[in-house]
N, C-alpha and C positions, 0 to 999 in steps of 0.2 A: 350625768349626760343630759337629763331633762332640764336641769338648771342652766347648763351651758347653751343648749339649743334654743330653749324658749325663754330663758331669763337673761342671758348675756348677749347672745348673737344679735338680737334685734337692736340693742344699743350700740354694739360694735358697728353694725351696718349703718346705723344713723350717724354715728360719729365719723365714719369714713365718707359718708355722703356730704356732711357739712364741711369737714376738713378739705375734701376734694373741691367743693364749690368755691371755698375761700381761696384755696391755692390757685385754682384755674383763673379766678377773677383777678387776683393780684399779679400773677406771674405769667399767665398764658392767655391774655385777652384775645390775641390774634388767632389763637388755636381754638377759641370757644365757637365752634362752628360744626356744621354737619359735613363739611368738606364736600359740597355739592358736586355731583358728576353730571349735571344736566347738560353741560357743554359738550359732553361726549355722546350722549344719546338722550332723546327726550320723548319719543313715542311711547315706549313701554313705561317710562317714568311717569308720564301723565296719567296712566291707568293705575299703576302699582302704588304710587305714593298716596293719592287720595284714599284708596281702599285701605291701605295699612293705617294711615293716620286717623281716619274716621273710625275704623274698627277698634284701634287701641284706645281711643277716647271713650267709646261705648264700654269697652272692657273695664277701664278705670272707673267710669261712672258706676258700673254695676258693683265693683268692689267697694266703692265708697258707701253705696246704699246698703249692701249686705253686711258690711263690717261695722258701720257706725250708726245705723238706724235699728234700734232694738225691736224685737218681735212684738213687744207690748205696744209700740207705737202703731205698727201696721194693723195689729188686732183691734186697736181702738178705732181705726179708720174703717173697720169692717172687712179687712183683707185677711182671709183665712190662710193658714199655713200651706194648704194645698194650692190655693190660687197663687200665693207668692212663689211656691216651688215651680209651678208651671211657667210663670212669667220669667223667673230666673233661668229655668232650663232652656226655654225657647229663645228668650232674648240673649242670654249668655252664649248659647250655641251659635246664634246668628252673628253676634259680635266677634266671637272667637274665630268662626269660619271666615268672616270678612278680613280679619287681621291676618290669619294664616295665608289666605289667598293673596293678599297684597304683599306679604313678606315673601311668599314663594316666588312671585313675579320679580320682586326686587333681587332676590338671590339668583334667579335665572338670568336676569339682565346683567348682574354683576359677574356671573361666570361666563356668559357667552359673548359679552362685549369686551374685546381685548383692552381698550384704554381704561374702561371701568375696572376690570379685573386687576390691571397693573397698579391701580390706585388703592387697591384693597390691602389693608395692613393686617398683621397678626392680631392686633387689638380689635379690629373690625370682626374678624372671624370668631374670636372668643365671645364678643358681644352678641353676635347673631346666634351662636350656639346656646347661650344661656337664655336669650330672649325666646327662641323657638321652644326650648325645653320648658320654660315657665308657662308659656301659653298652651302648649300641647298637654302638659301635665294637668293644668287646670281644667281643660275641656274633658280630658279622659276621666278625671276624678268626678266631674259632674255627671257625665254620661254613664259611668259605671254604677252610680247610685241614683239612677233616674226613676226607679220603680216607686210607686206609691207617692209619698211625700218627700222621697229622697232623703239624703243625709242633712239633718238640721244643723248646719254649721253655725247658725246664729245663737245656738245654745252653748257652743264650746269655743270655736275659733274667734268669733266676733267679741265675746267678753274678754278673751285673752288679749286680743289686739287693743281693746279699749283700756285694759288694765295697764298696758305698757305706758300710757300717757299719765297715769297716776304714780308711776315709779314703783308700783307694787305688782309685778307680773304674776299672774295666776297660772303658773306653769302646769299645775295639776290638771287643768282643763284640756291640755293637749295630749295627755297620756293615752286616752282611748280614741283619739281622732284617727280615722282610716289612714293607712300608710300613704296613699296617693295624695291626700290633702296635706299630709305632713311634708312630703317631698316637694310638693308645689309651693308650700310656704317657705321652705328652705331655699329653693331656687329664686323665689321672689325676693328674699332678703339679700341674697348674693347679688341679684340684679340691681337692687337699690344701691348697694355699696359700689357697684361698678359704674353707675351713671356718670359721675363727674369725670371719670377717667376715659370715657369713650365719647363717640359722637352723639350719644343720647343726651349729653349735657345741654343740647339746644332746646330741650323741653322747658328749660328755665329762662329762655330768651324770647318769650312771647312779646310781639311788638305792641305793647299796651299803649305806648306813647302815640301811636297812630290814631287812637281814639280821641285824643285831646289836641293834636297839633292843628294849626290853622290850615284852611284850604290852600292848595297850590293853584294859583291863578295862571292860566295860559292865555296869552294874547297873540293874535296874528299880527304880522307886520303890516304896515301901511301899504295898501295895494300899489301905491305910486312908487314904492321902494322895492317892488318885487323884480323889476327889471335890472339892467346893469347899474351898479352904483357909481355915482360920480367920483372922479379921482379926488383924493384928499391931498392937501398940501403936505409936502415932505419929500421923500424920495420920489423922483419923477422918472418915467420911462425915458431912456436915452434915445433920441431920434438922430438918425444919420442923414 
């Protein structure tokens, strides 16, 4: 079971991610979208969407730092394990709370605005379920082990994640990881596999080209042409 969960499942999730992205790009380009519902309601969306997106970006950034920067690097910079734990605890809790608040508003809007609710698919409901579960489980795991220096996942989960990229998964490292962290990791892998098949696929559509395109130049019309335009030759108004 350990080999399946921590040795095979990560690669299965990654394969589903890549295969789904290729399939969507080749056969469903017009479906590669968030299916925006802004046209139905925008007041709540203007609050909920930034809160959720900024929160989830902070959450992802925290995971990248925690999983891919070894503790030896932070120790070399003079950051003790206790200091790192406090930064991770408060920063992660804030990012998670912001994400959950934004997501709660999005779900409230989707349920209470009839046109938005009618546009909600079973696929959306499954995506929201796993997204909420992954975020809440991560926050719960962190807060449950908040005493002292907390649970040092950088000595177990982080090396396991990095070992996946060398194609030599160190599954034994996950054997004694607290259950909440294990379940959080499982939901995270399932969520990764689901990305291409849900509206979450839009995270791979960042408008990078906007950084390099030329400026769009707007020019006003000649003031002399702002009045009635002269008639052009062609079809003329019939006079009686």
